[in-house]
C-alpha positions in Angstrom: 93.0 104.4 110.3 94.0 100.9 109.5 91.3 98.4 108.7 93.5 95.4 109.6 91.5 92.9 111.5 93.1 89.5 111.4 95.7 87.2 112.7 98.9 86.5 110.7 100.0 83.2 109.3 102.3 80.7 111.0 103.6 77.9 108.9 106.2 75.3 109.8 109.0 75.1 107.2 111.5 72.5 108.6 112.0 69.9 111.2 113.5 72.7 113.3 110.6 74.9 112.4 109.2 75.2 116.0 112.6 76.2 117.3 113.1 78.6 114.4 109.6 80.0 114.8 110.3 80.6 118.5 113.6 82.3 117.7 111.9 84.5 115.1 109.1 85.3 117.5 111.5 86.3 120.2 113.3 88.6 117.7 110.0 90.1 116.7 109.0 90.6 120.4 112.3 92.3 121.1 111.8 94.6 118.1 108.2 95.2 119.3 109.5 96.3 122.7 112.2 98.4 121.1 110.0 100.5 119.0 107.1 100.7 121.3 105.2 98.5 118.9 102.4 97.5 121.3 99.4 99.1 119.7 98.3 102.3 121.6 94.9 102.2 123.3 92.1 102.4 120.8 90.7 105.5 122.4 93.9 107.3 121.4 93.6 106.2 117.8 90.0 106.7 117.0 88.9 110.4 117.0 85.9 111.6 118.9 82.8 110.7 116.9 81.3 114.1 117.6 84.0 115.9 115.7 83.3 117.3 112.2 85.2 115.6 109.3 87.6 118.5 109.2 88.3 118.4 112.9 88.6 114.6 112.8 91.2 114.9 110.1 93.2 117.4 112.1 93.0 115.2 115.1 94.2 112.3 113.0 97.2 114.3 111.7 98.1 115.3 115.3 97.9 111.7 116.4 100.2 110.6 113.5 103.0 112.8 114.8 102.4 111.5 118.3 102.4 107.9 116.9 105.8 108.5 115.3 107.3 109.7 118.5 105.9 106.7 120.4 108.2 104.5 118.4 111.0 106.9 117.6 111.8 107.9 121.1 112.6 104.3 122.0 116.0 104.9 120.5 116.9 106.6 123.8 114.9 104.0 125.9 115.9 100.8 127.7 115.9 98.8 124.5 117.5 101.5 122.4 121.0 102.1 121.2 123.5 102.0 124.1 125.5 104.8 122.5 122.4 107.0 122.0 122.8 109.0 125.3 126.6 109.4 125.2 126.5 110.7 121.7 123.5 113.0 122.5 125.2 114.4 125.6 128.4 114.9 123.7 126.6 116.8 121.0 125.0 119.1 123.6 128.3 119.8 125.3 129.9 120.7 121.9 127.0 123.1 121.2 127.5 124.9 124.5 131.3 125.1 124.1 130.9 126.4 120.5 128.6 129.2 121.7 131.4 130.1 124.1 133.8 130.3 121.2 131.2 132.5 119.3 131.2 134.9 122.2 135.0 134.9 122.2 135.0 135.8 118.5 132.4 138.5 119.2 134.6 140.1 121.9 137.6 139.8 119.6 135.5 141.6 116.9 135.0 144.6 119.3 138.7 144.7 120.4 140.1 144.6 116.8 137.9 147.5 115.6 138.7 149.5 118.7 142.4 149.0 118.1 142.0 150.0 114.5 140.1 153.1 115.5 142.9 154.0 117.9 145.6 153.0 115.4 147.1 150.7 118.1 149.4 148.5 116.0 150.7 146.3 118.8 147.1 145.3 119.9 146.2 144.6 116.3 149.1 142.2 115.9 148.3 140.4 119.2 144.6 140.1 118.3 145.6 138.8 114.9 147.6 136.0 116.5 144.8 135.2 119.0 142.3 134.9 116.1 144.0 131.8 114.7 143.4 129.6 117.8 139.8 130.9 118.0 139.1 129.9 114.4 140.8 126.5 114.8 138.9 125.9 118.0 135.6 126.9 116.6 136.2 124.9 113.4 137.2 121.8 115.3 134.0 122.1 117.4 131.9 122.4 114.2 133.6 119.3 112.7 133.0 117.3 115.9 129.4 118.5 115.9 128.9 117.3 112.4 130.3 113.9 113.3 128.2 113.4 116.3 125.0 114.8 114.7 125.3 112.6 111.6 126.3 109.6 113.6 123.2 110.0 115.8 121.1 110.3 112.6 122.7 107.3 111.0 122.3 105.1 114.1 118.8 106.3 114.8 117.7 105.6 111.3 119.4 102.2 111.4 117.7 101.3 114.7 114.2 102.4 113.7 114.4 101.1 110.1 115.5 97.6 111.4 112.7 97.6 114.0 110.0 98.7 111.5 111.1 96.2 108.9 111.0 93.5 111.6 107.4 94.4 112.3 106.6 94.7 108.6 108.0 91.2 107.7 106.8 89.5 110.9 104.0 86.9 110.4 103.5 87.9 106.8 102.3 91.4 107.5 103.9 92.7 104.3 101.4 90.5 102.5 98.5 91.2 104.8 98.7 94.9 104.2 97.7 94.3 100.7 94.4 92.8 101.9 93.3 95.6 104.3 92.4 99.2 104.1 94.5 102.0 105.5 96.9 104.7 104.6 99.9 102.5 104.0 100.4 102.6 100.2 104.0 102.2 98.9 105.5 101.0 102.2 108.9 100.6 100.6 109.0 104.3 99.9 107.9 105.1 103.4 110.6 102.8 105.0 113.4 104.2 102.8 112.9 107.9 102.0 110.3 109.0 104.5 111.9 107.3 107.4 115.3 108.7 106.5 114.0 112.3 106.5 111.9 111.6 109.7 115.1 110.6 111.6 117.5 113.1 110.1 115.5 116.3 110.5 114.7 116.1 114.2 118.4 115.8 115.1 119.1 118.9 113.0 116.1 120.7 114.4 116.8 119.9 118.1 120.5 120.8 117.7 119.5 124.0 115.9 116.9 125.0 118.5 119.4 124.5 121.4 122.1 126.4 119.6 119.6 129.2 118.8 118.4 129.4 122.4 121.9 129.5 123.8 123.0 132.0 121.2 120.0 134.2 121.7 120.4 134.1 125.5 124.1 134.9 125.4 124.0 137.7 122.8 120.9 139.4 124.1 122.9 140.1 127.2 125.7 141.5 124.9 123.2 143.7 123.1 121.6 145.0 126.3 125.1 145.7 127.8 126.5 147.4 124.7 123.4 149.2 123.5 122.1 150.4 126.8 119.2 152.9 126.5 118.4 155.0 123.5 117.1 158.6 124.2 115.1 160.3 121.5 113.6 163.8 121.4 110.2 163.7 119.8 108.1 167.0 119.6 110.0 168.5 122.4 109.6 165.4 124.6 112.4 163.1 125.6 111.7 159.3 125.2 114.1 156.8 126.6 114.0 153.2 125.2 115.9 150.7 127.5 117.6 147.8 125.7 116.6 149.2 122.3 118.8 146.8 120.4 117.2 143.8 122.1 113.7 145.1 121.6 114.5 145.8 117.9 116.0 142.3 117.4 113.0 140.6 119.0 110.5 142.7 117.0 112.4 142.1 113.8 112.5 138.3 114.4 108.8 138.3 115.3 107.8 140.0 112.1 109.8 137.7 109.9 108.8 134.5 111.7 105.1 135.5 111.7 105.4 136.4 108.0 106.9 133.0 107.3 104.3 131.1 109.3 101.4 132.9 107.5 103.0 132.6 104.0 104.0 128.9 104.5 100.9 127.6 106.3 100.2 125.2 103.4 103.7 123.9 103.3 103.0 120.7 105.3 100.0 119.7 103.2 101.8 120.4 99.9 104.8 118.4 101.1 102.6 115.5 102.0 101.0 115.6 98.6 104.3 115.9 96.8 105.8 112.9 98.6 102.8 110.8 97.9 102.8 111.7 94.3 106.5 110.9 94.0 105.9 107.5 95.7 103.1 106.7 93.2 105.3 107.7 90.3 108.0 105.3 91.5 105.5 102.6 92.0 104.1 103.0 88.5 107.6 102.7 87.0 108.3 99.7 89.1 105.2 97.9 88.0 106.1 98.5 84.4 109.5 97.0 85.0 108.2 94.0 86.9 105.5 93.2 84.2 107.6 94.2 81.2 107.1 90.9 79.4 103.3 90.9 79.6 103.2 94.6 78.6 105.4 93.9 75.6 103.5 90.9 74.4 100.2 92.7 74.6 101.6 95.8 73.0 100.5 98.0 75.9 103.3 100.6 75.7 101.0 103.4 74.7 98.5 102.7 77.5 101.4 102.4 80.0 102.8 105.6 78.6 99.5 107.3 79.2 99.4 106.1 82.8 103.0 107.1 83.4 102.4 110.6 81.9 99.3 111.0 84.0 101.1 110.1 87.2 104.1 112.2 86.3 101.9 115.2 85.5 100.5 114.9 89.0 104.0 115.0 90.4 104.7 118.2 88.3 101.6 119.8 89.5 102.5 119.2 93.1 106.0 120.5 92.5 104.6 123.6 90.9 102.4 124.3 94.0 105.4 123.6 96.2 107.6 125.9 94.1 105.2 128.8 94.8 105.5 128.2 98.5 109.3 128.1 98.2 109.3 131.3 96.3 107.2 133.1 98.9 109.3 131.8 101.8 112.5 132.6 100.0 111.4 136.2 99.6 110.9 136.6 103.3 114.1 134.7 104.1 116.2 136.7 101.7 114.8 140.0 102.8 115.4 139.2 106.4 119.0 138.2 105.8 119.7 141.4 103.8 118.3 143.8 106.4 119.7 142.0 109.5 123.3 143.4 109.2 122.3 146.9 108.4 119.6 147.5 111.1 121.9 147.5 114.1 124.5 149.8 112.4 121.8 152.3 111.7 120.4 152.1 115.2 123.9 152.5 116.7 124.9 155.3 114.4 123.5 158.2 116.6 125.5 157.0 119.6 128.6 156.5 117.6 128.3 160.0 116.0 127.8 161.6 119.4 130.8 159.7 120.8 129.1 157.6 123.4 129.8 154.4 121.5 133.1 153.2 119.9 133.5 151.7 116.5 134.4 148.4 118.2 131.1 148.5 120.2 129.2 149.2 117.0 130.7 146.2 115.2 130.2 144.0 118.3 126.6 145.1 118.4 126.1 144.4 114.7 127.7 140.9 115.1 125.6 140.2 118.2 122.4 141.5 116.5 123.0 139.2 113.5 123.5 136.2 115.8 120.4 137.0 117.8 118.4 137.6 114.6 119.7 134.3 113.2 118.6 132.5 116.4 115.2 134.1 116.5 114.8 133.6 112.7 115.6 129.9 112.9 112.1 129.1 111.9 112.4 131.4 108.8 115.3 129.4 107.5 114.1 125.9 108.4 110.3 126.1 107.9 110.4 124.3 104.6 112.5 121.5 106.1 110.2 121.4 109.1 107.2 121.0 106.9 108.8 118.3 104.9 109.7 116.4 108.1 106.1 116.8 109.2 104.9 115.2 106.1 107.4 112.3 106.2 106.8 111.6 109.8 103.1 111.3 109.2 103.6 108.9 106.3 105.8 106.6 108.3 103.4 106.9 111.2 100.5 105.9 108.9 102.4 102.7 108.1 103.0 102.1 111.8 99.3 102.6 112.5 98.4 99.9 109.9 100.9 97.5 111.6 99.3 98.5 114.9 95.9 97.5 113.5 97.3 94.1 112.5 98.7 93.5 115.9 95.6 94.8 117.7 93.5 92.4 115.6 95.7 89.5 116.6 94.8 90.1 120.2 91.1 90.9 119.5 88.2 88.4 119.7 85.8 90.6 117.7 86.5 88.7 114.4 86.9 85.0 114.1 90.4 83.7 113.2 91.5 80.3 112.1 93.5 78.6 114.7 96.6 76.5 114.0 97.6 73.5 116.0 99.0 69.9 115.8 97.2 66.8 114.6 96.6 63.9 116.9 97.9 60.4 115.9 99.4 59.8 112.4 97.2 62.2 110.5 99.2 64.5 108.3 96.6 67.3 108.2 93.2 67.9 109.7 90.6 70.6 109.3 88.4 70.8 112.3 85.1 72.7 111.7 87.1 75.0 109.4 85.3 77.9 107.9 86.9 80.6 105.7 85.5 84.1 105.5 86.4 87.6 104.3 87.6 90.3 106.6 84.1 91.6 106.9 82.8 88.2 108.1 81.3 87.1 104.7 81.6 83.3 104.4 83.6 81.9 101.6 83.7 78.3 102.7 81.4 76.9 105.3 82.4 74.7 108.3 84.0 71.4 107.3 85.9 68.6 108.7 88.6 66.8 106.7 91.4 64.5 107.7 94.3 63.8 105.3 96.5 60.9 106.1 100.2 60.5 105.2 100.9 59.9 101.5 97.4 61.0 100.3 97.3 63.1 97.2 94.2 65.3 97.4 92.8 67.3 94.5 90.6 70.3 95.4 88.2 70.9 92.5 85.4 73.3 91.8 84.4 76.1 89.5 86.2 79.4 89.4 85.4 81.7 92.3 84.2 78.8 94.6 87.0 79.5 97.1 89.5 76.7 96.3 92.6 78.9 96.4 91.2 80.7 99.5 90.8 77.3 101.2 94.3 76.2 100.2 95.7 79.5 101.5 94.0 78.9 104.8 95.6 75.5 105.0 99.0 77.0 104.3 98.4 79.7 106.9 98.1 82.6 104.5 94.4 83.3 105.0 93.6 84.1 108.7 89.9 85.0 108.6 87.3 82.4 109.6 86.9 79.8 112.3 87.8 76.3 113.4 91.4 75.1 113.1 94.0 73.8 110.7 96.2 71.2 112.3 99.5 69.9 110.9 101.6 67.0 112.2 104.1 68.5 114.6 107.1 66.8 112.9 106.3 67.5 109.3 107.3 70.2 106.8 104.9 72.1 104.6 106.0 73.7 101.3 103.7 75.7 99.0 104.0 76.2 95.2 101.9 79.2 94.0 100.8 79.7 90.4 103.5 82.4 90.0 106.7 81.2 91.6 108.8 83.9 93.3 112.2 84.3 91.7 114.6 86.3 94.0 117.3 88.6 92.7 120.8 87.2 92.5 122.2 84.1 91.0 120.2 81.2 89.4 121.6 79.0 92.2 120.0 81.2 94.8 116.7 81.1 92.9 116.7 77.3 92.8 117.6 77.0 96.5 115.1 79.6 97.7 113.9 79.9 100.4 117.0 78.0 101.6 120.5 79.5 101.4 122.3 79.1 98.0 125.2 77.2 99.6 123.0 74.7 101.5 123.2 72.2 98.6 126.2 71.3 96.4 126.2 72.3 92.8 125.9 68.6 91.8 122.6 68.3 93.8 121.2 71.5 92.3 122.2 70.4 88.8 120.6 67.0 89.4 117.4 68.7 90.5 117.3 70.9 87.4 118.0 67.9 85.2 115.0 66.0 86.6 112.7 68.9 85.8 114.0 69.4 82.3 116.1 72.5 83.0 119.5 70.9 82.5 120.4 73.5 79.9 120.6 76.1 82.7 123.3 74.2 84.6 126.1 76.2 83.2 124.4 79.5 84.3 123.9 78.6 88.0 126.4 81.3 89.1 125.2 83.9 86.7 123.7 87.0 88.4 120.9 88.0 86.0 117.3 89.2 86.1 116.0 85.7 86.1 112.5 86.8 87.0 112.3 88.5 83.6 114.5 86.0 81.7 112.7 82.8 82.6 109.3 82.0 81.0 106.3 81.1 83.1 106.7 77.4 82.4 110.4 77.5 83.3 109.6 79.2 86.6 107.1 76.5 87.4 109.7 73.8 86.6 112.2 75.6 88.7 109.7 75.5 91.6 109.4 71.8 91.2 113.2 71.6 91.4 112.9 73.4 94.8 110.7 70.6 96.0 113.3 68.0 95.2 115.9 69.9 97.1 113.8 70.7 100.2 112.0 67.3 100.2 109.0 68.4 102.3 106.4 66.2 103.9 103.4 68.2 102.7 103.1 70.0 99.4 100.4 72.5 98.6 100.1 73.2 94.9 98.0 76.1 93.8 97.6 75.9 90.0 101.4 75.1 90.1 101.3 73.5 86.6 99.1 76.0 84.8 101.9 77.4 82.6 102.9 73.9 81.5 101.6 71.9 78.5 99.9 68.6 79.3 102.9 66.5 78.5 105.2 68.6 80.7 102.6 68.7 83.5 102.4 64.9 83.4 106.2 64.7 83.7 106.3 67.0 86.6 103.6 65.1 88.5 105.1 61.7 87.6 108.5 62.9 88.8 107.1 64.1 92.2 105.3 60.8 92.7 108.5 58.9 91.8 111.0 61.0 93.7 108.8 61.8 96.7 106.6 58.7 97.0 105.6 59.4 100.6 104.8 63.1 100.2 101.3 64.3 101.0 99.9 66.5 98.2 97.1 69.0 98.3 96.4 70.5 94.9 94.1 73.1 93.4 93.7 72.8 89.7 91.1 72.9 86.9 92.6 70.3 84.5 90.8 67.0 84.7 94.1 65.2 83.6 95.5 65.9 87.1 93.0 63.4 88.6 95.4 60.6 87.4 98.0 61.8 89.8 95.8 62.1 92.9 94.3 59.5 95.2 91.4 61.6 96.4 89.2 64.5 95.2 87.1 66.9 97.1 84.8 69.3 95.3 83.8 72.8 96.3 80.5 74.2 95.1 79.7 77.9 95.3 76.4 78.6 97.1 74.7 81.5 98.6 76.2 82.1 102.1 79.5 80.4 101.3 80.8 77.5 99.3 80.4 73.9 100.5 82.3 70.7 100.1 79.8 68.7 98.2 81.8 65.5 97.6 84.8 63.6 98.8 85.6 60.6 96.7 88.6 58.2 96.3 90.2 58.2 92.9 91.8 54.9 93.6 90.6 51.6 95.1 91.2 51.5 98.8 91.1 48.6 101.3 89.0 50.4 103.7 86.7 53.4 103.6 87.2 56.2 106.1 84.8 58.9 107.0 87.1 61.8 105.9 84.5 64.6 105.4 81.7 65.7 107.5 79.7 68.7 106.3 77.9 71.0 108.7 74.7 72.6 107.5 72.9 73.1 110.8 72.9 69.3 111.1 75.4 66.6 110.3 75.1 64.9 106.9 76.4 61.6 105.6 79.3 61.5 103.2 78.1 60.7 99.7 78.9 57.1 98.6 81.4 56.7 95.8 80.2 55.0 92.7 81.7 51.7 91.4 82.6 53.4 88.1 84.5 56.1 89.9 86.5 53.6 91.8 87.3 51.6 88.7 88.3 54.8 86.8 90.4 55.9 89.7 92.2 52.5 89.9 93.0 52.7 86.2 94.5 56.2 86.7 96.5 55.0 89.7 97.9 52.1 87.6 99.0 54.6 85.0 100.9 56.7 87.5 102.6 53.6 89.0 103.7 52.3 85.5 104.9 55.8 84.6 106.9 55.9 87.8 108.6 52.6 87.0 109.4 53.8 83.5 110.8 57.0 84.9 
């Protein structure tokens, strides 16, 4: 079960942010309706507490399949694909018509052998000519079935994948899944491989079942008509078996199907374990590729090799167990297929030898018996695929359940969530009784009230682990747990620079423009931005499509992130250790450049370096305490004409803001003078 219990982020990114947010929300709501994304009632999700652990696990697995169909069946619903039903009905019609052609070929089979038995050359020639249209018609129907079947599979997969990805990406849930418990590991593998199998196999199964049912129904009548009753003399007594061919076909199929079910009863579990092992192996290799530089610099190849070997060994063990299952089921399947053509001939032999059955009837009965046996033995041939589908459907349903948990938490009032709103007046940002906590309610930062005015540059300081980054993430909308509210001016844009900037795949131009489109700015503007951050030597490579995430150093990535600031020109910047990979001189240049190029921008920084105080007008300090960190000081780093009560701490009673010392004010004024003179020099 998903442990998700929080509300996702919502951060404005542009002056059209509200409109864009509403459009995205509308899209998400439509996708939610399409896939039946509204979380099912909790009593359907949580098993009966009186069940044993084994029974609870079985109930959970049953619910997973049900959860998959809650979403998947929407393809044929009101918000589904408009061609879903036409294609489905067309496929059913083709199956019915093709069974008719099979019956025609079965009748032809009887006629041709009767003609051969009677040495009727004319009839043989006529039947030979008739056979060609039958084959062409049947072949055309099979080709048309393949087209419709695979088209349904492709469109169903496209529809469901698009909807699941919309839910996964909505409101940062792809990030939030990393913070909560639940069976949703390797979501990328579930969305790609597992969802593909989960949508392909049911179409094959349903088409196969319908075809098997129609074939069995049709050719059982043929067997009953041709075979009639079999009379046997046993110990002087006469025993008559009506419809002996039908009874034999049913018993034969029952034996093989039961054998398959018993032998392959562990197929589902082993398929699930194998798929999970494969996903973990892919994830391990992906992690090595993504962190190749760090691994190489540390010389961690041997340790990584050990981890990869261990993960791969687990894959091989699961494959070995699954191989044993395949071997046993193959034995049953192969044995059944070898006996099926022979059994009806042996059963019909007495009647043929006594002259009550023609050769054509024998061959027609053999053909019909094989078709009936194939129809009844459908499970024998498809049990491995059915087991694999079962495992894949459960994996994608587990991801859906985790998303359900996130959505259910958004609508729940059982756990406090930070609200987001708009500031009153000219204030750029305000924190009203804001408290930040973990998903279990443990306080990280206690209630506080802060108002940040336009143009202020606020440094958030404190020892490691005091909750600075968590507070900044709450301000940026990335951390939902807690209470109170974060309010941002309605007409302002917020931009966050993390410690490790994200570098997307593609050209360098796209990386600089991210999250905007690469063609939003001219090459000259992008080159100018790179020049200002000291990356002018990359100007000739803007259109190069290369693995820039691996090519650029940590410092270059942080410089590139500052170039993004120049292009996007936001009103509020949140810096989370955004200069940690730069040397002091480069750090000063970056901060001086921002102060010079964006003089009116409001900055909120988290950093440990004392040198950064020179580029901030205000400093608030967090101190870790039992029961949650507190803001213990709020001081101006530059001389101000008037003092404002910008911080009120709540500790059961309201406390006064600590007074700033004269020395701090003088020191701050000197630092501000340094920044201004540096700006003029720049």
